C-alpha positions in Angstrom: 124.7 140.1 120.4 128.3 139.3 121.3 129.9 136.5 119.3 130.8 134.8 122.6 127.3 134.9 123.6 126.1 133.4 120.5 128.7 130.7 120.9 127.7 130.0 124.4 124.2 129.4 123.2 125.4 126.9 120.5 127.4 125.1 123.2 124.4 125.0 125.5 122.1 123.7 122.9 124.8 120.9 121.8 125.2 119.7 125.5 127.3 116.5 125.5 127.9 116.9 121.7 129.5 120.1 121.8 133.2 118.7 122.0 132.7 116.1 119.4 131.1 118.5 116.9 132.9 121.7 117.6 136.3 120.1 118.3 136.3 117.9 115.1 139.5 118.7 113.1 140.5 115.7 110.9 138.1 115.2 107.9 139.2 112.6 105.3 138.4 115.0 102.7 140.3 118.0 103.2 138.3 121.5 102.8 141.0 122.8 100.4 139.6 120.1 97.9 136.1 121.7 98.0 134.4 124.8 96.5 132.9 126.3 99.8 130.4 128.5 100.6 131.2 132.1 100.7 130.0 135.8 100.2 131.0 135.5 96.6 129.8 131.9 95.8 127.5 132.9 93.0 130.2 134.9 91.3 133.1 132.4 92.2 131.0 129.2 91.1 127.8 129.6 89.4 128.7 132.5 87.1 131.4 130.3 85.6 128.8 127.8 84.4 126.5 128.0 81.1 123.6 129.1 83.4 122.0 132.4 82.1 122.0 135.7 83.7 118.4 135.5 84.9 119.3 132.3 86.8 122.2 133.7 88.3 120.1 136.9 89.3 117.7 134.7 91.2 120.3 132.7 92.9 121.8 136.1 94.0 118.5 136.9 95.1 118.4 134.0 97.4 121.7 134.2 98.7 121.1 138.0 99.4 117.8 137.8 101.5 117.5 137.6 105.2 119.8 137.3 108.4 122.2 135.2 106.2 122.4 137.6 103.4 125.9 137.9 101.8 127.2 135.0 103.8 126.9 132.4 101.3 124.4 130.2 103.4 120.8 129.8 103.0 118.0 129.3 105.7 114.9 128.1 103.5 111.5 127.8 105.3 109.0 125.6 103.5 105.4 126.6 103.5 103.4 123.8 101.8 100.0 124.2 100.3 98.4 121.3 101.9 99.2 118.4 99.9 101.9 117.0 102.0 101.6 119.5 104.8 99.7 122.8 105.4 100.8 126.4 105.5 98.9 129.7 106.3 100.4 132.5 104.1 103.0 133.3 101.5 104.6 136.9 101.3 105.5 136.3 97.8 106.5 139.9 96.9 108.6 140.3 99.8 110.8 137.4 99.7 112.4 135.1 97.1 110.4 132.1 97.0 110.5 128.5 95.5 107.7 126.8 94.1 107.8 122.8 94.7 106.1 121.4 91.7 105.7 117.9 92.6 104.4 115.9 95.8 103.5 112.4 97.3 99.9 112.8 97.4 99.4 110.2 100.6 96.0 109.2 99.6 96.7 106.1 97.6 96.3 102.9 99.7 98.6 101.7 100.8 100.8 104.9 100.3 103.5 104.5 97.7 106.8 106.3 97.0 105.9 108.3 94.2 106.1 112.0 93.4 103.3 113.3 91.1 103.6 116.8 89.2 100.8 119.1 90.8 102.0 122.2 88.8 104.1 123.3 85.8 107.3 125.4 85.3 105.4 128.0 83.8 102.9 128.4 86.6 105.9 129.0 88.9 107.4 131.4 86.7 103.9 133.2 86.4 103.8 133.4 90.0 107.3 135.2 90.0 109.2 132.3 91.7 112.9 132.7 92.3 113.1 128.9 91.7 111.3 125.7 91.3 111.7 122.7 93.7 111.1 119.0 93.1 111.4 115.7 95.0 113.0 112.4 93.4 112.7 109.1 95.2 115.8 107.5 94.1 115.7 103.8 94.2 112.0 103.5 93.9 110.4 101.6 91.4 109.3 104.8 89.9 112.6 106.9 90.0 113.6 106.5 86.4 110.2 108.4 85.4 110.9 110.8 88.0 114.4 111.5 86.9 113.2 112.1 83.5 110.3 114.3 84.4 112.5 116.5 86.7 115.4 116.8 84.4 113.0 118.1 81.8 111.4 120.3 84.3 114.6 121.8 85.3 115.9 122.4 81.8 112.7 124.5 81.2 113.0 126.2 84.6 116.6 127.3 83.7 115.6 128.6 80.3 113.0 131.0 82.1 115.6 132.1 84.2 114.7 130.4 87.6 117.1 128.5 89.9 116.5 124.7 90.8 116.2 123.0 94.1 116.2 119.1 94.4 115.0 116.9 97.3 117.3 114.0 96.7 115.7 111.4 98.9 115.8 107.5 98.8 112.8 105.3 98.9 113.1 101.5 98.8 112.3 98.9 101.5 115.3 96.9 100.5 117.4 99.8 101.9 116.2 98.8 105.4 118.8 95.9 106.6 120.5 96.0 109.9 120.2 99.8 109.7 118.0 102.1 107.7 120.3 103.0 104.9 117.9 105.6 103.6 120.3 107.8 105.4 123.8 106.0 104.4 126.5 108.7 103.3 127.3 106.4 100.3 123.9 106.0 99.0 122.6 109.7 99.7 125.9 110.9 98.1 125.1 108.9 94.9 121.5 110.5 94.9 123.2 113.9 95.3 125.5 113.2 92.3 122.6 112.3 90.2 120.5 115.4 91.3 123.5 117.7 90.4 123.8 115.8 87.1 120.4 116.5 86.0 120.9 120.5 86.6 120.1 121.0 90.3 121.4 124.2 91.5 120.9 123.5 95.4 120.7 119.8 96.6 118.6 119.1 99.8 119.4 115.8 101.4 118.6 114.3 104.7 121.6 114.4 107.2 123.5 111.0 107.0 123.1 108.7 110.1 125.3 105.8 108.8 127.4 104.4 106.0 128.0 101.1 104.4 124.5 100.9 102.2 126.2 99.6 99.1 128.1 97.1 101.2 124.9 95.9 103.1 122.9 95.6 99.8 125.8 93.4 98.4 126.0 90.9 100.8 125.3 87.2 99.8 124.4 86.6 96.2 123.2 90.1 95.7 124.9 92.4 93.2 123.8 96.1 93.5 125.4 99.1 92.1 129.1 99.9 91.7 131.3 101.1 94.8 134.8 100.9 96.1 135.7 100.0 99.8 137.7 102.9 100.1 134.5 105.2 100.2 134.4 103.7 103.6 138.3 104.2 104.7 139.9 107.0 102.6 136.9 109.2 102.1 134.9 109.0 105.1 134.9 108.0 108.7 132.0 107.4 111.1 132.0 110.8 112.4 128.8 112.7 111.2 131.0 115.9 109.8 132.7 113.5 107.8 129.7 111.5 106.5 128.2 114.9 105.5 131.4 115.9 104.0 131.0 112.9 101.7 127.6 114.4 100.7 129.0 117.6 100.0 131.9 116.1 97.8 129.0 114.2 95.8 127.7 117.4 95.0 130.4 118.2 92.4 132.9 118.9 95.3 130.5 121.8 96.6 129.8 123.4 93.3 126.2 122.8 93.9 125.1 123.8 97.5 124.2 121.1 100.0 121.4 121.8 102.2 120.4 119.4 104.8 116.9 118.9 106.3 115.9 119.8 109.7 114.0 116.7 110.2 110.5 116.1 111.8 109.4 118.0 114.6 110.1 116.2 118.0 110.9 116.8 121.8 114.2 118.3 121.3 113.7 120.5 118.3 116.2 123.2 119.3 119.2 120.7 120.0 118.9 118.6 116.9 118.4 121.6 114.7 121.5 123.4 115.9 123.5 120.3 115.8 122.4 119.6 112.3 123.3 123.1 111.3 126.9 122.8 112.9 127.3 119.5 110.9 126.1 121.0 107.9 128.3 124.1 108.2 131.5 122.3 109.4 131.2 119.8 106.6 131.0 122.4 103.9 127.3 122.5 103.3 125.3 125.5 102.5 122.5 125.7 105.1 119.2 124.0 106.2 115.8 123.9 105.3 113.6 123.8 108.4 110.0 123.1 108.2 107.9 121.6 110.5 110.4 122.1 113.3 109.6 126.0 112.7 105.9 126.3 111.4 104.5 123.4 113.8 104.8 125.6 117.0 103.7 129.3 118.1 105.2 132.2 115.8 107.6 133.4 118.5 109.2 130.0 119.1 109.3 129.2 115.5 111.4 132.4 114.9 113.6 131.4 117.8 114.2 128.1 116.5 115.3 129.7 113.0 117.5 132.3 114.6 119.1 129.6 116.6 120.1 127.7 113.0 121.1 131.1 111.4 123.4 131.8 114.5 125.4 129.0 113.7 125.8 130.3 110.1 126.5 133.7 111.5 129.3 132.7 114.2 132.7 133.0 112.9 133.6 130.6 115.8 131.9 127.8 114.0 134.6 127.1 111.2 134.6 124.7 108.2 136.6 121.7 109.3 
């Protein structure tokens, strides 16, 4: 398919958002300050660390598979085992796969923001996993325990030669004020920073929708965290690419890849997925995890949606801002 045809499809999916997302050229944090995705990302970034050769091998496997092989981008499809979602089959011997070792069981009443370990790192290794994944609900009343658990699990995974992927989600009712600051760039950015600090090779984060979480939580007599107002003036703007660029910057300036979530399934899945991919790529991110949008639909449509996302990362006309 000609590049112009792919670009035309991307613009069609974006609709009224096309000019804003494809024409954005003035990010607050210049791309030259970041470590950006590319075919040599494992060699250029990961290999210059204390990760052992087996971890580097598995990272290379992940970046060398599928339609995005050799681009420096990832397209990850989660297939859950029935604790949080449901899945049908896993082609474990054909693809590098990630075993997620903790989940929210969603049976306790009322539901609570906690992640329980349902598997061990050793079991993931015995299955032949290329990586382990985990979620931490940063900001929840159980987050300190989760941080310790997953930090220890990730260290063990690296010892065994597996890569690590961390879902850096926020959970706290206090984060819902005039806006839902669970998706604010400043709070999610801090979660990303903590995630990389506890040895996550790849960070998964929700696409930011606003900013100013720290400011909102410091209104009145409250005192929460530490922040600088220049976050909102010098380091970001209200543009979604700038907000996501701030998330990338908090992943050690891109030294750990940022993948954004495709979001829940809905009426405009193709448009939302392509827009998210464009924002992530142009911000300096590494790809998407697209779960329910893809596997909660017929196989043909699911593959079509994944290909639409991947086309964004394959298109040389969609450039990093």
